[in-house]
N, C-alpha and C positions, 0 to 999 in steps of 0.2 A: 504493500500500500504506499504511495507516495504521500509524504510528510510535506507540511507548511513548514517553515525556518520560523521560528519566533525571533532568533539573536540576528539582528540587519547586520551584523559584523563577523559573521561564519567566517567572509572567505580571509578577513583578516587573522580569524583566530585560527585558519586551517593552515596559512601560510607560516605564523609564526610557529605554528606544531612542528612544520619543515624544517625550518630554522633549528628549533630545539634538538629534536632528531639529529639532524647532523652536525650539530655542537658538542652532542653527546656522544655519536657511536664515530663520527668521522674527523673531530678536528685536526687529529695529527697528518691527514691528507690536505688541509686550506691551505693554500698561499694567504699572504697578509690582506691583500684587498678582500678577501672573501671572511677572515677573520675581522678584518675592520667594519664590514655591513653586517655581519653578524653581533658585531658587539655595538654597532651607532642604531639599529634601524628599532629595536625596542622604545629606547630611548626619547625619538620622534613623538609629539601629538598624534592622538588614537586618528584626528579625521585626514592628516598626510599621510599617514602610514596606509591609510584606508584607501588613499587616492591612489597612492603608488600602486598598490597591490590589485588595484582594477587596472591600472595599466599595463601592469606584468602582464596579465589575464587577457589582455585584447590582443587583437590582430596587430603587429606593426608597432614603430617606435614612434610615430608622429601621431599627436592629438591635437585639436583644439581645446582651450577652455569650456566652451559653450556646449561640446557633445560630451564633457565628462559631469554631468549632472547626476547625482545620487541624492536622494532624499539624504540618506543617514550621515553623508557628510558635509553636507551646507555646500556653503560657494567654492566651488573649482581654485580660485586663485587666490583665495587663503587660506584655504591646504598646501596649494603649491609652495606658498611661498616659503615655508618649512625645509621643501624638498629641494630650493634649487640651493641653497648654503651649502648641502651634502656633495653636491657636485654629481648626483644621481640623475638629475633631470636638470634639461637647460630649457630657457623661455628664449624666444623671439628667436630661432634656430635659423642659421644660414641654410638655404633648402636651391636645389637645382630644379628648374621649370619639371621636370617627373615629378618632382617630389610634392609639389605646390600644386598641380593640378589632380595630385591626389586626395588634398583638403579641401579643395575649391568645389562650388556647385557650379554649372554653365553659366547660369544670372550672374555670379560672384566673377568668374573668369572674365565674362564679356564690362563687366563695371572694371575691371582690374586693367585690363588691358584695350578698351575700345576699340579707336582707331586703327591700333596694328593687326586685329582680326577684319580678314576679307569677308568673311563668312558666317556672322554670329549664329546663327541657325546649324551652322556645320555640327555634327560631332564633337564630342571632346577631343576623340584621338586624331580627329583631321585638324581641330585647331590646335591641338597641341605640335603637329607638324610644323603648321606654316607659322609658329612663333619659335621655332630652334634657332633658326639664322640671328634674327634680331636679340632675341634674349638667350643667350649661350652662357653667359656666366651667372654663377651661382650668387644670393644675395641674402641679406635676412627677411625673415616674414613680412615683416612692416615696410621693407622698402618695396616687396613686391606689389603690395595691396595697401597702401595708405592711409586708404578710407574706411579701413578695418579695423573695428574695435576690439574684435576678438585676439584672445591671446594662446601661440602657438608653442607647443611643447612636444620635447624630445628629450625619450627616456635614454638611458646613454648606457646604461649597466644590465638591458635585457642578455647579453651573454653571457653575464655572472648570475643572473637570476636562471639562467638556462643551463649552466654549470651545476649550480645545487639544483634545480628540479633532475638534472640527470645523477647525480650520486644519491640522492634519497631512493628513486625510483629505479635506477640501474641501467635504463632507458630516455631517450629523448620522444618516445611515439606516445609513453605517458605525459597527461599535463595533470593542470592543476583542475580542472573539471573534476578528475576520478575523485577527489572530495565531495563536490557539490553534490554529483550521482549516489554517492553514497550517501552524504549525509539526509538527501530527498527522501533513502530508499529506493532507487532505481536500482543502484546496486549492491550486494550486499556478498561481503567476504568471509571466508571462515578466518577464525579466530586463531591464530598461532602463535604459539610462545617464542618469539625473534630475541635471540642471546646477544649480549654485547658484543660479541666475537663473530657474528652470523652478519657479513657484508659484504655489496656486490662488488667494491672495490676496497684492494687490499693496499695498493698504494697509490700515490700521486699517478705516477708513471700509466697506472691503469686508466685512470681518467683521460690523459692529455690522449694515449691510443684510442682510447674509445671515439674521443672526439676527433681525431686523425683520420680516422676508421671514418666515421659518420659524414666527414667532407667527403672523403675520397666517393663514398655512396651517394652523395647527395649529386657530384658532379658527375659520376656514370650516368645517373639517371637522366640531369640534364642533356645526355647527348655530348659531351666533352670526348675529345679524344683519348679513347684506348690508350694510346701509348703516352699519353702525358698521366691520366688516372693509375697507370701501371705502376708510372714510374715514385708516384708518392705515396702508394700504398706501402705503409709499412710493411719490413719482410726480415727483420730480428724476431728472435725468440722471444715471446709473449709468457709471463707467469700465472697466467690465466685461462685458464682453458676456455671458457666461454667467449674469451676475446678474440684467442686463436679461430672459435667457429664461427665467430662473426668475417673476420677474415677470408678463411677459407672459403665463406657460402658466395663473398664478393669475387675473391680470386675465381670462382666457378664461372660465374653470373660474367667477368671479362674474357673470360674463356669463349664463352656462347655467343658472345660480341662479338670475338674475331672469327669464329667457326661461320658466323652469318653473313662477316664479307668476306667467305673463303680464304681467310689469310690462315692456310693450313699449320705454318712455321709457326708464327705466333701462337697459334690455337695449341697445337701441340706442345710447346715452352710451357705456356698457362698450366694446362691441364697435369704434365707432367710432375709440376711442384707443387700441383694442389693437391689437398688431403680431404678437401670435403665429399660426401658419397657421390657416388657415380661420375667422380671425375678421371679415376681410371680408363672407363667404358669410353668415357667421351675422348678420352687419346686414344684408344684403339682404332675409333670411327674415326677419328679427323686423318689418322694414320692409313686406312681404309682409302679414304675418301682423296689423300693425297697419293695414292696409288703405291705406299711405302709398306706392299703387304708383307713381305718378311719380318720387319719390323713390328707391323701389327700384330702379325699371327705369334711371333715372341712373346710380345706382352700380352697376348690371349692364354696361353698356355699357361703363366706365371699366374693370371688372376686367376684360370679353371683350377690350380693347383691350392687357392684361400680363395674363395670369394668373401667378401667383404658382407655380402647380404642376400637375399632371398632374390632381392630385385637385379642386381651385378648377375646372378645363374643365369635368372633368366635372360638378360640381354645377350649376355655370352653365347646363350646356346641359339640366340634368334644370329648372331654373328660367325657363330665356328663354323656353320657348312658352305655359306658362303665365301668365305676366304680359303675353307677349304679347296671350293672348285677353281679360284682364281691361280693358285698355287699348286693346281694338279696332283691335290692329296688324294686319298680312294673316298669316295664317299662316306658321309656319318652314317651309322645307326639314327633312324628317328628315334627320339624319345617321347614315349607313350603314356600320357597324362591319365589318373585315372579317370571313367569314364563316366559320365556326367549325362545328368537325364535330360534332353531335349523334350519342348513343347513347343507346338508353331499351332500356333491361331492366325485365323482368316475371319476378320472380326468387319461391319459394317463401319466407314469412317462419323464418328458421330457429329453431330449439328453444334454450334455454339462452341464456346470456350472447354476445351479438354487439352490433358496428357495424355502420355502412351501409358505411363504410369496407373495412371488413373482408370484409364480403362480398363487395362488388364484386370484389376483389381475388382472393378465391379463386375466384368465378367465371371472372375473366377469365385467370388465370396457368395456364401450363403449362410442361413441361419446356422446349421452346424457346423461352419466351419468359416466363420470370419477374416477378412484378409487385411492387413494394416500396411500401409508403407511407411516403413522406418529406415531405409539406406543404412546411411551407419549408424541410426542415432542409438537402434535399441542396444547392440551388443556393446556399443562404448557408454552406455546409461546403467545397466548391468555391471558393466567391470567396475564403473566409476562409483558405484553405490556401495556395492560389496568391500570395494577396497579403499572407500574414504579414507580410512584410518591411514594406510599404508601412504596413498597421494600425496596427505595430509601432513606427514610424520614431519616433526621440527627438528631436522637433521642439518648440522651445519652448511652454510650457505645455499641452502635450497629456498629460503626464506627471508628478506631484508628489509621489509615494509608491508604495512597492513595492507597492502593493493595487490595482492598477487591473486592472479587467476589459478594459479596452478604455480607447483615449484617449477626455479630459474634454471634448473640443470632437466627439465623433464624432457627433450628430447638430446640429451646426452648417453653417449652409449652405456653409460654407466649406469643408468636411472635405476634399473632392477635390484642390479647387483648393493647398490647403498642403500638400499631399502629391502633385502633378501629376506630378511626374517619377519619385517612388518608384511610383508607380500605373502609370505607363507602361512603367516596365520591368518590373513584373512583366508585364502583359498583352501586353508584347512576345513573350514565350515560347510566347504562342498561335499566334502566327507560324514558329516550327521548330523546334514538337514539343518543345521540352525542357519545356514547362508541367507534362506529365506527370509526370517526376522530381522537379518542385517539390512538384507536390502529393504526392504515395506519399512523400520524404522528409520532408516538415513533418508529413504523417500518424503516420509513423512516432516522430520524434525530437519532436516537440510535444504527444505523446498525452498529454491530460489538463490540459494549461495551458489555464487559462480564456482566453476568448478571447469577444468579443460577435457571431461571425459561426459558429462551428463548435462542431455539436449532437454531442458525443464519443461519445454514449450511442445518438444515430441512424445512426451509421456503423458500416461491418464490410468487412472485406476484400473479400469479394465484391460489393458494393453500390457499392463506391467503385472497382473492377477494371470492372464492368461499363459506370459511368459514364464513365471516362477509356475505353472502347473504345467505346463508341456513340454519345456524344454529339459530334456534331463541334465542333471549337474554334473556328470561324465563332458558333455559339452560344452556347458557354462565354461567349464575349466580350458578345455583346448582354445576356448576364442580367450580367454586373457593369458594363456601361456604366450598365444601368438601375439597379442599385444604388446604385452611385455619387453619380448624379445626385441622388439625395433618399433616402438610407439611411433617414431615419427613416419614410418612406412606403412604400417599396420593398422592405425585408425581410423585407414579409410577401404576401399574396395566391398564393401559387405553388398550382398544382394538387396535390392530395391524391397523388396517384397516380402512379409512373410507368413503363413495363413496355419493357422490354429485348428486343430479336432480336439477340443476341450473331453467330450465324449469318452475318445479313444488315449487321450493325453500324449498327443504327437504335436510335428508340426514338420513345416517345410521352408528352406526360403527359395525365391526366385529374382533369380537379376532377368529384367524385360530388356529386350531389344527391338526398336524400330525399324521401319525398312529402313536398310542403311547404314544401320547404328551396328558399332562390331564392341568387343567384351575392349576394355581399356587394361592395363598390363595389371594394376595391382587387382582390379577385378579377378583377373584370370588367375591370379596366385592365392587370392581368397575362395575363388569355388574349390580349385585344385587340392588346397588343403581340406576345406570343408569334404571334399569326396576322397580323399586320399584317409580322413577320420572317419568313416562312416558317418557322415552329419548330411539329413537329407539337402538336397539344393538343385536346383534344377535352372535352365534357362530358356527363359519363354522368346522366343522370336514370333513378333509379331509383323502379318502385312493387312491390308485393305482390301476390302472385297473391291473388285471391278463392275464399274456401272453398266447394266446389260444394254 
């Protein structure tokens, strides 16, 4: 339920909470400028502090005082007077023409530039281009628009505040709205005991490395030269595993960028030094595209001896016959997967809005055997509800602020290993039948709390009870074990539908493919796994009836 916030300064209290948290846990990582800010901020009058936080939370660094009107703050000019002395905010800043246009409306532009505008009714972008030659020099806001009585402000310490936000959250994609949404009850988080030693950053170098990586990533996404981004990407050893993971992911993406350009040499060089999952497979593929077949085959044999994952094994099985043909080797025997039931349907195309899985669901469902569209939601949710205690175990480094939707090392290769005892205790409940009570209790008691596995919006009492009644615990254990083997790769790819026969205590999973669709790699892996372990699964191929 969404709450109404009675505290008008909730955002200020939350900002101070971050500063206190950082001062308590990360003080040894802070530079002088950050320490000085932490000391000076609480000493300012409340209206000045509130105005500063409002500016920090808003987009950009330039503001007009007239647009900073908040009832609880009062006069923004009066509040700002206290900020100017700190050097954190600047009044009447020097602006470029582009910056000025961001602050002014079209009528104000017309008033400020008058005869210089050839077409006063033109779009702002056209007016901007028309003025560039005559207004190339930067100047204070008051010089641009002398008749305007409003005050322009520039916040100068947003980078400092971003660094503090980074230190608190451990990333830059979470922002100050996390507090607001939590206070409003829109987001709820599992309370976890966070020790003083549990920190996302262990040294100042970690913070600086993160910022360099983030800058490289932003430049990469902005389309900057791959050579220049790669040149600036830190290559030395990090003493922080998750920073290493971030670098390797960006390195992999740069390799993909070179591959799209058909720059095979650079693509291979990047993939060869990259440790991100899938990089070795891409290196083999690039060598093949470059017609360096002997090198590709040698790397293939190396990978076949110790595949890094099911996904790589699947990829190698696809490449190996092709390379063998290229090199004139003997034809490789075909790899046969466990047989999977096939269901072919030919139905009339429905009128109005429809979706393929929904059409098949409605066709197959009956009172004695209801069908649900679940895809990844049901298996992950059952796993998350059964293993809630293990997922949110307060082990060092897993949680370092109160707004985690899941552990920070969720996608790490040792995620299961670091919680082996906790997960073993959860899965042991599948042997004595107590797992049903645990799943029901967590479904009831944890409802709506953020989880990396539980799809609250997709669950219902009916679906949960049918699943607990019809899915054998041995099958649920197999699902859990495979998710734990590789959370990142194996939490997706489940079949679209599940059908239950409650009177018979059985179920089947159904992957639906419409005309022209084909099974994706992760779907094939889950289907093969289920078939190999005797779990009922079928693939439904839907065709539309031809009009007479």
